[in-house]
C-alpha positions as CSV (number, residue, x, y, z in Angstrom):
1,M,31.6,121.8,138.6
2,Y,32.1,125.2,139.8
3,T,29.7,128.4,139.1
4,L,29.7,131.6,140.5
5,E,27.8,134.9,139.6
6,A,28.2,137.5,142.1
7,I,29.0,141.1,143.0
8,L,32.3,141.6,145.2
9,A,33.4,144.7,147.0
10,Q,34.8,145.9,150.3
11,K,32.3,145.8,153.0
12,A,32.4,149.6,153.6
13,T,31.5,150.2,149.9
14,L,28.4,147.7,149.9
15,H,26.9,148.0,153.3
16,D,24.6,150.9,153.1
17,A,24.2,151.0,149.5
18,A,22.6,147.5,149.6
19,A,20.0,148.4,152.2
20,G,17.2,149.3,150.0
21,F,17.0,145.9,148.1
22,S,14.8,143.2,149.9
23,N,16.5,140.2,148.2
24,V,20.3,141.2,148.8
25,R,22.2,138.6,150.8
26,L,25.3,140.4,151.8
27,I,27.9,137.7,152.9
28,P,31.3,138.3,154.5
29,L,34.4,136.8,153.2
30,H,38.0,137.1,154.4
31,E,40.1,140.5,154.0
32,D,37.0,142.7,154.6
33,I,35.4,141.7,151.2
34,C,31.8,140.9,150.9
35,I,30.0,138.9,148.3
36,I,26.5,139.3,146.9
37,P,25.3,136.2,145.1
38,M,23.4,137.1,141.9
39,A,20.5,134.6,141.8
40,G,17.0,134.0,142.2
41,G,14.8,136.7,143.7
42,L,17.4,139.4,143.7
43,L,17.7,139.0,139.8
44,Q,14.0,139.4,139.4
45,E,14.0,142.4,141.8
46,L,16.7,144.2,139.9
47,E,14.8,143.6,136.6
48,N,11.6,144.9,138.2
49,R,13.5,147.9,139.7
50,Y,15.6,148.9,136.6
51,Q,13.4,147.8,133.7
52,G,16.3,146.4,131.8
53,G,16.2,145.0,128.2
54,T,17.4,141.6,129.0
55,K,14.9,139.5,130.9
56,V,15.4,136.8,133.5
57,T,13.4,133.9,132.1
58,R,13.7,131.4,135.0
59,P,15.6,133.0,138.0
60,E,15.5,129.7,140.0
61,S,17.5,128.0,137.4
62,Q,19.6,131.0,136.2
63,Q,18.3,131.1,132.6
64,F,18.8,134.4,130.8
65,S,18.8,135.9,127.4
66,A,22.1,136.9,126.0
67,S,24.3,139.4,127.8
68,L,24.0,143.0,126.5
69,F,27.6,143.9,127.4
70,H,30.3,141.5,126.1
71,P,30.4,137.9,124.7
72,I,32.6,136.7,127.6
73,F,29.6,137.1,129.9
74,E,26.8,134.8,130.2
75,R,24.6,136.4,132.9
76,L,25.5,140.2,133.2
77,I,22.1,141.6,132.5
78,V,20.9,145.1,132.6
79,G,19.6,145.0,136.1
80,V,22.9,143.8,137.5
81,D,24.9,146.6,135.5
82,Q,22.6,149.3,137.2
83,F,22.7,147.8,140.6
84,A,26.5,147.5,140.3
85,R,26.5,151.3,139.4
86,H,24.3,152.1,142.3
87,L,26.5,150.1,144.8
88,S,29.8,151.7,143.2
89,H,29.1,155.3,144.3
90,K,31.5,154.8,147.3
91,G,34.1,152.8,145.7
92,L,35.1,150.0,143.5
93,V,32.5,147.1,142.9
94,A,33.3,144.2,140.7
95,Y,30.8,141.6,139.0
96,V,32.3,138.3,138.5
97,E,31.3,135.0,136.8
98,A,33.2,131.7,136.8
99,T,32.4,128.3,135.4
100,F,34.6,125.3,135.6
101,I,33.7,121.8,134.7
102,G,36.2,119.0,134.9
103,G,39.0,121.7,135.1
104,Y,37.9,123.6,132.0
105,G,36.3,126.9,132.1
106,G,37.1,130.4,132.6
107,H,36.2,133.8,134.5
108,A,34.7,136.9,133.4
109,T,34.9,140.2,135.4
110,M,33.5,143.7,135.1
111,L,34.3,146.9,137.4
112,W,32.5,150.0,138.4
113,E,33.7,152.9,140.7
114,Y,31.9,156.0,141.5
115,G,28.8,155.0,139.5
116,E,31.0,154.4,136.2
117,R,31.6,151.1,134.5
118,L,35.3,150.7,133.7
119,E,36.4,149.2,130.6
120,P,37.5,146.8,129.3
121,P,36.1,143.6,131.1
122,G,38.6,141.3,132.4
123,D,38.9,137.5,132.7
124,N,40.7,137.0,136.1
125,I,39.0,137.1,139.4
126,N,42.3,137.2,141.2
127,T,43.2,140.4,139.4
128,V,40.0,142.0,140.5
129,L,40.6,140.8,144.1
130,K,44.0,142.4,144.2
131,Q,42.3,145.6,142.9
132,L,39.9,145.3,145.7
133,G,42.8,145.2,148.3
134,V,43.1,141.6,149.0
135,V,46.5,140.4,150.0
136,C,47.3,136.7,149.5
137,G,47.6,134.4,152.4
138,R,50.6,132.2,152.7
139,G,50.6,129.6,149.9
140,L,47.2,130.7,148.5
141,D,46.0,132.9,145.7
142,E,43.5,135.6,146.3
143,F,40.5,133.6,145.4
144,E,41.5,131.0,148.0
145,T,42.4,133.8,150.5
146,V,38.9,135.4,150.7
147,G,37.1,131.9,150.7
148,L,35.6,131.9,147.2
149,K,36.2,128.1,147.0
150,S,33.8,127.6,150.2
151,Y,30.9,126.6,148.1
152,K,30.6,125.2,144.6
153,S,27.8,127.4,143.1
154,T,26.0,130.7,143.6
155,K,23.1,128.8,144.8
156,Q,25.0,127.1,147.5
157,W,26.1,130.6,148.6
158,L,22.5,131.6,149.2
159,E,21.5,128.3,150.7
160,A,24.5,128.4,153.2
161,W,23.7,132.0,154.2
162,D,19.9,132.2,153.9
163,G,18.6,134.8,156.4
164,Q,22.1,135.9,157.4
165,H,23.8,139.1,156.6
166,C,27.1,140.9,156.9
167,E,27.1,143.1,160.0
């Protein structure tokens, strides 16, 4: 099983903008991309800050009420939307979801740039990574090139990088 709920962008886009959030884990990937796993305390912080209409019912187990934005999303809540808008003032920011079980599943993506959500949502993380400037490594796709296969879940990203940040 593979699950991911995260913000992705160029390091320069995210670095200063994420500084005012105490629960952000800004994790470096390859190709100068950083990932912010969207889980646990960060989701609660975003809901508290932005007072969204969708509530995180149990952040530790990633349970949410329905997404307000599009049926392809399971976890794109108001707080995440507002956070992505905030982060995107310096450039392109992506929110991605991926769930795969036994080879079946899919992706959902949304982009923001200069404080505006770009429509329509997408369904391919590789396409988003190309838009963020990722160039494939030899014999790899964009997903593999940046290292998104390193961990099998959003929670594992947080556990592996607990207390560490992108410099």
